C-alpha positions in Angstrom: -142.6 -36.8 188.6 -140.7 -39.1 186.3 -137.4 -38.2 188.0 -138.7 -39.4 191.4 -139.8 -42.7 189.9 -136.4 -43.2 188.3 -134.7 -42.6 191.7 -136.5 -45.7 193.1 -134.8 -48.1 190.7 -131.9 -50.2 191.8 -129.7 -49.0 188.9 -130.1 -45.4 189.8 -129.4 -46.0 193.5 -126.1 -47.9 192.6 -125.0 -45.0 190.3 -125.9 -42.4 193.0 -123.9 -44.4 195.6 -120.8 -44.2 193.5 -121.3 -40.5 193.1 -121.8 -40.0 196.8 -118.5 -41.7 197.5 -116.7 -39.5 195.0 -118.3 -36.4 196.5 -117.1 -37.4 200.0 -113.6 -38.0 198.7 -113.5 -34.6 197.0 -114.9 -32.9 200.1 -112.3 -34.5 202.3 -109.5 -33.4 200.0 -110.8 -29.8 199.9 -111.3 -29.5 203.6 -108.3 -31.4 205.0 -105.7 -31.1 202.2 -106.4 -27.8 200.5 -107.2 -29.2 197.1 -109.2 -26.1 195.9 -106.1 -23.9 195.5 -102.9 -24.8 193.7 -99.5 -23.6 194.9 -98.1 -23.7 191.4 -98.7 -22.3 187.9 -98.7 -24.7 185.0 -100.6 -27.8 184.3 -97.7 -30.2 185.0 -96.9 -28.9 188.5 -100.6 -28.6 189.4 -101.1 -32.2 188.3 -98.2 -33.4 190.6 -99.7 -31.5 193.5 -103.1 -33.2 192.9 -101.4 -36.6 192.8 -99.5 -36.0 196.0 -102.7 -34.6 197.6 -104.6 -37.8 196.6 -101.8 -39.9 198.1 -101.9 -37.9 201.3 -105.7 -38.4 201.5 -105.2 -42.2 201.1 -102.5 -42.3 203.7 -104.7 -40.4 206.1 -107.6 -42.8 205.5 -105.3 -45.8 206.0 -104.0 -44.3 209.3 -107.6 -43.8 210.5 -108.5 -47.3 209.4 -105.6 -48.9 211.3 -106.1 -46.8 214.4 -108.7 -48.5 216.4 -108.6 -46.0 219.2 -109.3 -43.1 216.9 -112.5 -41.1 217.3 -112.6 -40.7 213.5 -114.8 -43.8 213.2 -117.8 -43.8 215.4 -119.0 -47.1 216.9 -122.3 -48.3 215.6 -125.3 -47.5 217.8 -126.0 -51.2 218.5 -122.4 -51.7 219.7 -122.7 -48.6 221.9 -125.9 -49.9 223.4 -124.4 -53.3 224.1 -121.3 -51.7 225.8 -123.6 -49.5 227.9 -125.7 -52.5 228.9 -122.6 -54.4 229.9 -122.5 -57.0 227.2 -119.2 -57.9 225.6 -118.9 -57.0 222.0 -116.9 -58.8 219.3 
């Protein structure tokens, strides 16, 4: 029961939000960029592969962020509602 009460504190929620962001980044790297398997043997080459994979992930995210016509980012529900109702959105 103590754990559930700790989860209600602002400090715990801030720490968990950081963890959730890191988990999402790792998940994206595993799914889209094949981070789970290394092409090389040896720590140095594997490290270089991980650095390059991280750079690819960042470039992919930047491309999605710049591309306003992309379906990668879904429009907020309120904006969709306003567009459907015929109101101009900013």
